[in-house]
Biotite code that builds the C-alpha atoms (Angstrom):
import biotite.structure as struc

atoms = struc.array([
    struc.Atom([3.806, 9.280, 16.786], chain_id="A", res_id=1, res_name="MET", atom_name="CA", element="C"),
    struc.Atom([1.532, 11.767, 13.886], chain_id="A", res_id=2, res_name="ARG", atom_name="CA", element="C"),
    struc.Atom([3.232, 11.165, 10.645], chain_id="A", res_id=3, res_name="LEU", atom_name="CA", element="C"),
    struc.Atom([3.447, 13.568, 7.225], chain_id="A", res_id=4, res_name="ARG", atom_name="CA", element="C"),
    struc.Atom([2.672, 11.614, 3.715], chain_id="A", res_id=5, res_name="VAL", atom_name="CA", element="C"),
    struc.Atom([3.322, 13.352, 0.234], chain_id="A", res_id=6, res_name="GLU", atom_name="CA", element="C"),
    struc.Atom([3.165, 10.955, -3.031], chain_id="A", res_id=7, res_name="PHE", atom_name="CA", element="C"),
    struc.Atom([2.061, 11.159, -6.335], chain_id="A", res_id=8, res_name="THR", atom_name="CA", element="C"),
    struc.Atom([1.241, 9.343, -9.247], chain_id="A", res_id=9, res_name="THR", atom_name="CA", element="C"),
    struc.Atom([2.085, 8.944, -12.800], chain_id="A", res_id=10, res_name="GLU", atom_name="CA", element="C"),
    struc.Atom([2.094, 8.782, -15.501], chain_id="A", res_id=11, res_name="PRO", atom_name="CA", element="C"),
    struc.Atom([0.503, 12.442, -15.450], chain_id="A", res_id=12, res_name="PHE", atom_name="CA", element="C"),
    struc.Atom([-2.499, 13.804, -17.533], chain_id="A", res_id=13, res_name="ASP", atom_name="CA", element="C"),
    struc.Atom([-2.901, 17.089, -17.655], chain_id="A", res_id=14, res_name="LEU", atom_name="CA", element="C"),
    struc.Atom([-6.289, 17.134, -19.100], chain_id="A", res_id=15, res_name="ASP", atom_name="CA", element="C"),
    struc.Atom([-8.070, 14.910, -17.345], chain_id="A", res_id=16, res_name="GLU", atom_name="CA", element="C"),
    struc.Atom([-7.488, 12.958, -13.969], chain_id="A", res_id=17, res_name="ALA", atom_name="CA", element="C"),
    struc.Atom([-6.156, 9.289, -14.968], chain_id="A", res_id=18, res_name="PRO", atom_name="CA", element="C"),
    struc.Atom([-8.162, 6.456, -13.484], chain_id="A", res_id=19, res_name="ALA", atom_name="CA", element="C"),
    struc.Atom([-5.279, 5.872, -10.664], chain_id="A", res_id=20, res_name="HIS", atom_name="CA", element="C"),
    struc.Atom([-4.971, 9.480, -9.229], chain_id="A", res_id=21, res_name="ALA", atom_name="CA", element="C"),
    struc.Atom([-8.850, 9.338, -8.781], chain_id="A", res_id=22, res_name="LEU", atom_name="CA", element="C"),
    struc.Atom([-8.528, 6.246, -6.765], chain_id="A", res_id=23, res_name="VAL", atom_name="CA", element="C"),
    struc.Atom([-5.756, 7.697, -4.688], chain_id="A", res_id=24, res_name="ALA", atom_name="CA", element="C"),
    struc.Atom([-8.031, 10.265, -4.319], chain_id="A", res_id=25, res_name="ARG", atom_name="CA", element="C"),
    struc.Atom([-10.486, 8.459, -2.665], chain_id="A", res_id=26, res_name="GLU", atom_name="CA", element="C"),
    struc.Atom([-7.804, 6.171, -0.579], chain_id="A", res_id=27, res_name="VAL", atom_name="CA", element="C"),
    struc.Atom([-6.750, 9.186, 0.845], chain_id="A", res_id=28, res_name="MET", atom_name="CA", element="C"),
    struc.Atom([-10.413, 11.001, 1.023], chain_id="A", res_id=29, res_name="GLU", atom_name="CA", element="C"),
    struc.Atom([-11.797, 8.197, 3.181], chain_id="A", res_id=30, res_name="THR", atom_name="CA", element="C"),
    struc.Atom([-9.133, 7.181, 5.330], chain_id="A", res_id=31, res_name="ALA", atom_name="CA", element="C"),
    struc.Atom([-9.108, 7.795, 8.827], chain_id="A", res_id=32, res_name="ASP", atom_name="CA", element="C"),
    struc.Atom([-6.314, 10.884, 8.556], chain_id="A", res_id=33, res_name="LEU", atom_name="CA", element="C"),
    struc.Atom([-6.304, 14.356, 10.362], chain_id="A", res_id=34, res_name="ASP", atom_name="CA", element="C"),
    struc.Atom([-5.885, 16.176, 7.321], chain_id="A", res_id=35, res_name="ALA", atom_name="CA", element="C"),
    struc.Atom([-5.621, 15.397, 4.026], chain_id="A", res_id=36, res_name="VAL", atom_name="CA", element="C"),
    struc.Atom([-4.615, 17.733, 0.924], chain_id="A", res_id=37, res_name="GLU", atom_name="CA", element="C"),
    struc.Atom([-5.321, 16.767, -2.341], chain_id="A", res_id=38, res_name="VAL", atom_name="CA", element="C"),
    struc.Atom([-3.818, 19.202, -5.450], chain_id="A", res_id=39, res_name="GLY", atom_name="CA", element="C"),
    struc.Atom([-3.540, 17.647, -9.681], chain_id="A", res_id=40, res_name="PRO", atom_name="CA", element="C"),
    struc.Atom([0.439, 17.163, -8.841], chain_id="A", res_id=41, res_name="PHE", atom_name="CA", element="C"),
    struc.Atom([0.624, 16.055, -5.302], chain_id="A", res_id=42, res_name="GLY", atom_name="CA", element="C"),
    struc.Atom([-1.564, 14.998, -2.301], chain_id="A", res_id=43, res_name="ASN", atom_name="CA", element="C"),
    struc.Atom([-0.234, 15.200, 1.141], chain_id="A", res_id=44, res_name="THR", atom_name="CA", element="C"),
    struc.Atom([-1.868, 13.738, 4.582], chain_id="A", res_id=45, res_name="ALA", atom_name="CA", element="C"),
    struc.Atom([-1.504, 14.045, 7.901], chain_id="A", res_id=46, res_name="GLU", atom_name="CA", element="C"),
    struc.Atom([-2.523, 11.011, 11.178], chain_id="A", res_id=47, res_name="GLY", atom_name="CA", element="C"),
    struc.Atom([-1.422, 9.071, 13.542], chain_id="A", res_id=48, res_name="ARG", atom_name="CA", element="C"),
    struc.Atom([0.977, 6.508, 12.294], chain_id="A", res_id=49, res_name="SER", atom_name="CA", element="C"),
    struc.Atom([-1.155, 3.742, 12.322], chain_id="A", res_id=50, res_name="ASP", atom_name="CA", element="C"),
    struc.Atom([-3.957, 5.407, 9.676], chain_id="A", res_id=51, res_name="ALA", atom_name="CA", element="C"),
    struc.Atom([-0.868, 7.506, 7.799], chain_id="A", res_id=52, res_name="VAL", atom_name="CA", element="C"),
    struc.Atom([1.120, 3.339, 7.369], chain_id="A", res_id=53, res_name="LEU", atom_name="CA", element="C"),
    struc.Atom([-2.300, 1.973, 6.362], chain_id="A", res_id=54, res_name="SER", atom_name="CA", element="C"),
    struc.Atom([-3.288, 4.488, 4.194], chain_id="A", res_id=55, res_name="THR", atom_name="CA", element="C"),
    struc.Atom([0.008, 4.455, 2.513], chain_id="A", res_id=56, res_name="VAL", atom_name="CA", element="C"),
    struc.Atom([-0.450, 0.692, 1.722], chain_id="A", res_id=57, res_name="ASP", atom_name="CA", element="C"),
    struc.Atom([-4.033, 1.511, 0.344], chain_id="A", res_id=58, res_name="ALA", atom_name="CA", element="C"),
    struc.Atom([-2.670, 3.595, -1.926], chain_id="A", res_id=59, res_name="VAL", atom_name="CA", element="C"),
    struc.Atom([0.279, 2.186, -3.360], chain_id="A", res_id=60, res_name="LEU", atom_name="CA", element="C"),
    struc.Atom([-1.959, -1.426, -3.991], chain_id="A", res_id=61, res_name="ARG", atom_name="CA", element="C"),
    struc.Atom([-4.881, 0.466, -5.833], chain_id="A", res_id=62, res_name="ARG", atom_name="CA", element="C"),
    struc.Atom([-3.497, 2.988, -7.749], chain_id="A", res_id=63, res_name="ALA", atom_name="CA", element="C"),
    struc.Atom([-0.649, 0.453, -8.949], chain_id="A", res_id=64, res_name="LEU", atom_name="CA", element="C"),
    struc.Atom([-4.136, -1.825, -10.075], chain_id="A", res_id=65, res_name="GLU", atom_name="CA", element="C"),
    struc.Atom([-5.669, 1.464, -11.100], chain_id="A", res_id=66, res_name="ALA", atom_name="CA", element="C"),
    struc.Atom([-2.437, 1.415, -13.422], chain_id="A", res_id=67, res_name="GLY", atom_name="CA", element="C"),
    struc.Atom([0.172, 4.051, -12.246], chain_id="A", res_id=68, res_name="ALA", atom_name="CA", element="C"),
    struc.Atom([3.505, 3.370, -13.420], chain_id="A", res_id=69, res_name="THR", atom_name="CA", element="C"),
    struc.Atom([4.974, 5.131, -10.732], chain_id="A", res_id=70, res_name="ARG", atom_name="CA", element="C"),
    struc.Atom([4.482, 6.344, -7.119], chain_id="A", res_id=71, res_name="VAL", atom_name="CA", element="C"),
    struc.Atom([6.267, 8.655, -5.152], chain_id="A", res_id=72, res_name="SER", atom_name="CA", element="C"),
    struc.Atom([6.153, 9.219, -2.004], chain_id="A", res_id=73, res_name="LEU", atom_name="CA", element="C"),
    struc.Atom([7.754, 10.677, 1.137], chain_id="A", res_id=74, res_name="GLN", atom_name="CA", element="C"),
    struc.Atom([7.206, 10.019, 4.902], chain_id="A", res_id=75, res_name="VAL", atom_name="CA", element="C"),
    struc.Atom([7.787, 12.346, 7.835], chain_id="A", res_id=76, res_name="ASN", atom_name="CA", element="C"),
    struc.Atom([7.665, 12.286, 11.004], chain_id="A", res_id=77, res_name="VAL", atom_name="CA", element="C"),
    struc.Atom([6.028, 15.093, 12.166], chain_id="A", res_id=78, res_name="ILE", atom_name="CA", element="C"),
    struc.Atom([5.767, 14.045, 16.278], chain_id="A", res_id=79, res_name="ASP", atom_name="CA", element="C"),
    struc.Atom([6.577, 11.789, 18.060], chain_id="A", res_id=80, res_name="LEU", atom_name="CA", element="C"),
    struc.Atom([3.888, 11.739, 20.672], chain_id="A", res_id=81, res_name="ILE", atom_name="CA", element="C"),
    struc.Atom([0.117, 12.552, 19.591], chain_id="A", res_id=82, res_name="ASP", atom_name="CA", element="C"),
    struc.Atom([-3.116, 14.111, 21.201], chain_id="A", res_id=83, res_name="GLU", atom_name="CA", element="C"),
    struc.Atom([-4.107, 11.149, 22.410], chain_id="A", res_id=84, res_name="VAL", atom_name="CA", element="C"),
    struc.Atom([-0.394, 9.437, 24.015], chain_id="A", res_id=85, res_name="ASP", atom_name="CA", element="C"),
    struc.Atom([-0.544, 13.405, 25.163], chain_id="A", res_id=86, res_name="LYS", atom_name="CA", element="C"),
    struc.Atom([-3.220, 12.647, 27.031], chain_id="A", res_id=87, res_name="ALA", atom_name="CA", element="C"),
    struc.Atom([-2.917, 10.020, 28.286], chain_id="A", res_id=88, res_name="GLU", atom_name="CA", element="C"),
    struc.Atom([0.637, 10.856, 29.961], chain_id="A", res_id=89, res_name="GLU", atom_name="CA", element="C"),
    struc.Atom([-1.521, 13.821, 31.751], chain_id="A", res_id=90, res_name="SER", atom_name="CA", element="C"),
    struc.Atom([-3.787, 11.279, 33.203], chain_id="A", res_id=91, res_name="GLY", atom_name="CA", element="C"),
    struc.Atom([-7.294, 12.385, 31.387], chain_id="A", res_id=92, res_name="ARG", atom_name="CA", element="C"),
])
């Protein structure tokens, strides 16, 4: 299964990225994900369900430890069968 996660951390600081935002960005960029988009008002990533779920766990823990007072997140199933499963099914 492939998932997409979108999240934001708060409080916002428009002048300088807060520590919790930098930590969340670091977790996302070093995770084993297929696609990562980091923006000033939110972050998006896609990948296999195990990678996305472990990244969500790490983002939540590290961002809260770094001072986030709120983390809003949304997780969507984008494909029930990922490319590895498709290859196995076709006998490759």
